[in-house]
Every structure is written in structure tokens, then in C-alpha cells.
C-alpha positions as CSV (number, residue, x, y, z in Angstrom):
1,X,115.8,69.0,68.8
2,X,119.2,70.6,68.6
3,X,121.9,70.2,71.1
4,X,122.0,71.0,74.8
5,X,124.6,73.6,75.9
6,X,125.4,75.6,79.0
7,X,124.7,78.8,77.1
8,X,121.3,77.4,76.0
9,X,120.5,76.6,79.6
10,X,121.5,80.1,80.7
11,X,119.4,81.6,78.0
12,X,116.4,79.5,79.0
13,X,116.7,80.6,82.6
14,X,117.0,84.2,81.5
15,X,113.8,83.7,79.4
16,X,112.0,82.2,82.4
17,X,113.0,85.0,84.7
18,X,111.8,87.5,82.0
19,X,108.5,85.7,81.7
20,X,108.0,85.8,85.5
21,X,108.7,89.5,85.7
22,X,106.6,90.2,82.6
23,X,103.6,88.2,83.7
24,X,103.7,89.7,87.2
25,X,103.7,93.3,85.8
26,X,101.1,92.6,83.1
27,X,98.7,91.0,85.5
28,X,99.1,93.8,88.0
29,X,98.5,96.4,85.3
30,X,95.5,94.6,84.0
31,X,93.9,94.3,87.5
32,X,94.7,97.9,88.4
33,X,93.3,99.2,85.2
34,X,90.1,97.1,85.6
35,X,89.6,98.4,89.1
36,X,90.2,102.0,88.0
37,X,87.5,101.6,85.4
38,X,85.0,100.8,88.1
39,X,85.0,97.0,88.5
40,X,85.8,95.9,92.1
41,X,86.2,92.2,91.2
42,X,90.0,92.2,90.8
43,X,90.3,93.8,94.3
44,X,87.8,91.3,95.8
45,X,89.8,88.4,94.3
46,X,93.1,89.8,95.6
47,X,94.5,90.4,92.1
48,X,95.8,93.9,92.6
49,X,99.1,92.8,93.9
50,X,102.6,92.1,92.6
51,X,102.5,88.7,94.3
52,X,102.4,85.9,91.7
53,X,100.2,83.5,93.7
54,X,96.8,85.0,92.8
55,X,97.4,84.8,89.1
56,X,99.6,81.8,88.9
57,X,98.2,79.0,86.7
58,X,99.9,75.6,86.9
59,X,99.5,74.9,83.2
60,X,99.8,78.3,81.6
61,X,102.3,79.8,84.1
62,X,104.5,76.8,84.8
63,X,104.1,73.8,82.4
64,X,104.1,75.8,79.1
65,X,107.0,78.1,80.1
66,X,109.0,75.1,81.4
67,X,108.4,73.2,78.1
68,X,109.5,76.2,76.1
69,X,112.5,76.7,78.3
70,X,113.5,73.1,77.7
71,X,113.4,73.7,73.9
72,X,115.5,76.9,74.4
73,X,118.1,74.9,76.4
74,X,118.6,72.5,73.4
75,X,118.7,75.4,70.9
76,X,115.3,74.8,69.3
77,X,113.2,77.9,68.5
78,X,110.0,78.5,70.4
79,X,108.2,81.8,71.1
80,X,108.2,82.7,74.8
81,X,104.6,82.4,76.0
82,X,102.7,82.2,79.3
83,X,99.2,83.0,80.6
84,X,97.6,83.5,84.0
85,X,94.4,82.4,85.6
86,X,91.5,84.2,83.8
87,X,91.4,87.7,85.2
88,X,88.1,88.3,87.0
89,X,86.1,91.0,85.2
90,X,82.5,91.8,85.5
91,X,81.6,94.1,82.6
92,X,78.4,95.2,84.3
93,X,80.5,97.3,86.7
94,X,82.3,99.1,83.9
95,X,81.1,102.7,83.4
96,X,81.4,102.9,79.7
97,X,80.9,99.8,77.6
98,X,82.5,98.7,75.3
99,X,85.3,101.4,75.7
100,X,86.2,100.2,79.1
101,X,86.4,96.6,78.0
102,X,88.9,97.6,75.4
103,X,90.9,99.6,77.9
104,X,91.0,96.7,80.4
105,X,92.0,94.3,77.6
106,X,94.8,96.5,76.4
107,X,96.3,97.2,79.8
108,X,98.2,93.9,80.0
109,X,99.7,94.1,76.5
110,X,100.6,97.7,77.0
111,X,102.4,96.8,80.2
112,X,104.4,94.2,78.3
113,X,105.2,96.7,75.6
114,X,106.4,99.2,78.2
115,X,108.7,96.6,79.7
116,X,110.1,95.8,76.3
117,X,110.7,99.5,75.6
118,X,112.4,100.1,79.0
119,X,114.6,97.1,78.4
120,X,115.4,98.3,74.9
121,X,116.4,101.7,76.3
122,X,118.8,100.0,78.7
123,X,120.3,98.0,75.8
124,X,120.8,101.2,73.8
125,X,122.4,103.3,76.5
126,X,124.3,100.8,78.7
127,X,126.9,99.6,76.2
128,X,126.4,96.0,77.2
129,X,128.4,93.3,75.4
130,X,128.7,89.6,75.4
131,X,126.4,87.5,77.6
132,X,125.0,90.5,79.6
133,X,123.8,91.9,76.3
134,X,122.2,88.6,75.3
135,X,120.3,88.4,78.6
136,X,119.1,92.0,78.3
137,X,117.9,91.3,74.7
138,X,116.2,88.1,76.0
139,X,114.2,90.3,78.5
140,X,113.1,92.6,75.7
141,X,112.3,89.8,73.3
142,X,110.3,87.9,75.9
143,X,108.2,90.9,76.8
144,X,107.7,91.7,73.2
145,X,106.5,88.2,72.7
146,X,104.1,88.5,75.6
147,X,102.8,91.7,74.0
148,X,102.2,90.0,70.6
149,X,101.0,86.6,72.1
150,X,98.3,88.1,74.3
151,X,96.9,90.1,71.4
152,X,96.2,86.9,69.4
153,X,92.4,86.5,68.7
154,X,92.2,83.5,71.0
155,X,89.4,83.0,73.6
156,X,90.9,83.7,77.0
157,X,93.6,86.0,75.8
158,X,93.3,89.8,75.6
159,X,93.0,89.7,71.8
160,X,90.1,87.3,72.1
161,X,88.2,89.7,74.4
162,X,88.6,92.4,71.8
163,X,87.4,90.1,69.0
164,X,84.4,89.2,71.1
165,X,83.2,92.8,71.1
166,X,82.8,92.6,67.3
167,X,80.6,89.5,67.3
168,X,76.8,89.3,67.5
169,X,75.5,88.6,71.1
170,X,75.0,84.9,70.7
171,X,78.3,84.3,68.9
172,X,80.0,86.5,71.5
173,X,78.8,84.4,74.4
174,X,80.0,81.2,72.7
175,X,83.4,82.7,71.9
176,X,83.8,83.9,75.5
177,X,82.8,80.5,77.0
178,X,85.5,78.9,74.9
179,X,88.1,80.3,77.2
180,X,87.7,77.2,79.4
181,X,89.6,75.4,76.6
182,X,92.5,77.8,76.7
183,X,95.1,75.2,77.7
184,X,94.1,73.0,74.7
185,X,94.1,76.0,72.4
186,X,97.5,77.1,73.5
187,X,98.9,73.6,73.0
188,X,97.5,73.4,69.5
189,X,98.9,76.9,68.7
190,X,102.3,76.2,70.0
191,X,102.9,72.6,69.0
192,X,100.5,71.7,66.3
193,X,100.3,75.0,64.3
194,X,103.9,75.6,65.3
195,X,105.3,76.6,61.9
196,X,102.4,79.0,61.2
197,X,102.5,80.6,64.7
198,X,106.3,80.8,64.7
199,X,106.3,82.7,61.4
200,X,103.6,85.2,62.4
201,X,104.5,85.8,66.0
202,X,108.3,85.7,65.6
203,X,108.1,88.3,62.8
204,X,106.0,90.7,64.9
205,X,108.0,90.0,68.1
206,X,111.3,90.5,66.3
207,X,110.1,93.8,64.8
208,X,109.1,95.1,68.3
209,X,112.3,93.9,69.8
210,X,114.5,95.3,67.0
211,X,112.7,98.7,67.3
212,X,113.1,98.8,71.1
213,X,116.8,97.7,71.2
214,X,118.1,99.1,67.9
215,X,119.7,95.7,67.3
216,X,118.9,92.5,65.4
217,X,117.4,90.5,68.3
218,X,117.4,87.2,66.5
219,X,121.1,87.5,65.8
220,X,121.8,88.6,69.3
221,X,120.0,85.6,70.7
222,X,121.6,83.2,68.3
223,X,118.6,81.0,68.8
224,X,116.3,81.4,65.8
């Protein structure tokens, strides 16, 4: 499990703050994009807001991040991850199907990628050093991880919605209905298939973070 340290605790808190900002922005972007494409459901459900309450999920937005933060605090590697309550989308309202489903599904990951890029630009031009640099890299790394994580082909995540479009109608319905098991799926991914997921997602996340910041993010975080 590693060893608890004050620096590890600070890093964990920085990661949690980055997750909170990242999730707020990605859920707002997703709801705004869905409404712009003609679906009034996010507006009716009060999801077009930067307030966290409408999208906050006790398990995906609190328990999972807190557990990951605990592992960060003791110096053990774990990819930052979180998810919100399923975003309300009614595809029958979308003007052009399946194009609009793709656009709505990509809005959240793109928002995470934009945050990572903006954070990376700050790292590049600010001349930060020491702990401030580590916290800035943590922000970039966390949002890069959200970008990669939500594109995984898992029911309930954005990547799963994209995969569903490629399936036959009956299989698509079964796949979409599996999103009710998202908490169980996430637990299996993060803690049962940990080594496989860590290798895949950390490589992709590290590549995005390195490209954004121009630094070796893993070395800056001294965590992995």
C-alpha cells in the first residue's frame, strides 16, 4: 500500500479538486451540447448548470474518487476516475441520428481534453517549479485521465454510447441497459482488472499529459 506522507495527502487533495472541476465542466459541456442538438431533456432535468448537485452521484462522484485519493495519499498508483449520474438524453429529439449521438457523447471528453490542454499551456508558460508545478501537472493529468476513462467502451460511459451505435438493434438495447450496472463495472475495472486497466489508461493518459505540458508527467508526480 505504500507509505502515507504529507506530500501524498496534498497530492490526493489536488487530484480531488481537479476531479471536481473537471467533472463539473464536462457535465456542463455535455448537457449544453445535447440541448444545442435539439434535446430539451438536460434543460428539463436542470443539468445545464455549473452547480454539481444535479450530476453528483454518491458512488461515482464521491466514493470512487475518495478511495482513489486514499491510495494516492499512501503513494499507491491509481488512475483518477469519476462519473456522474447518467446524463438524460432522449435520442428521439436529436435532429440527425446517429451523428448527433456521437457529438453529444464526445462533448464531455472534449471538455476534459480542453481543460488538460489549457492546464498544459499554463505549465509551459508559467515557469512553475516545486510543489506548484506538481499541482498544476496533477490538474492536467487528472483531466487527461477523465478524457481517456470516459472513452472506454463501457456501458454508461461516453465510449459505451459510441460502441452501442455499432451494434445490431437488439444487442444495442442490451448494451445500453447494462449501464445500470456501471458501479459494479467500474469497481471491476479499477480494482479487479487493475493491472490491465492501469497499463492501458496510464499509457494513454500519460501521453496526453506529456503532450499538453511538455514534461514527463509521471516523473513530475513522483507517484507512478
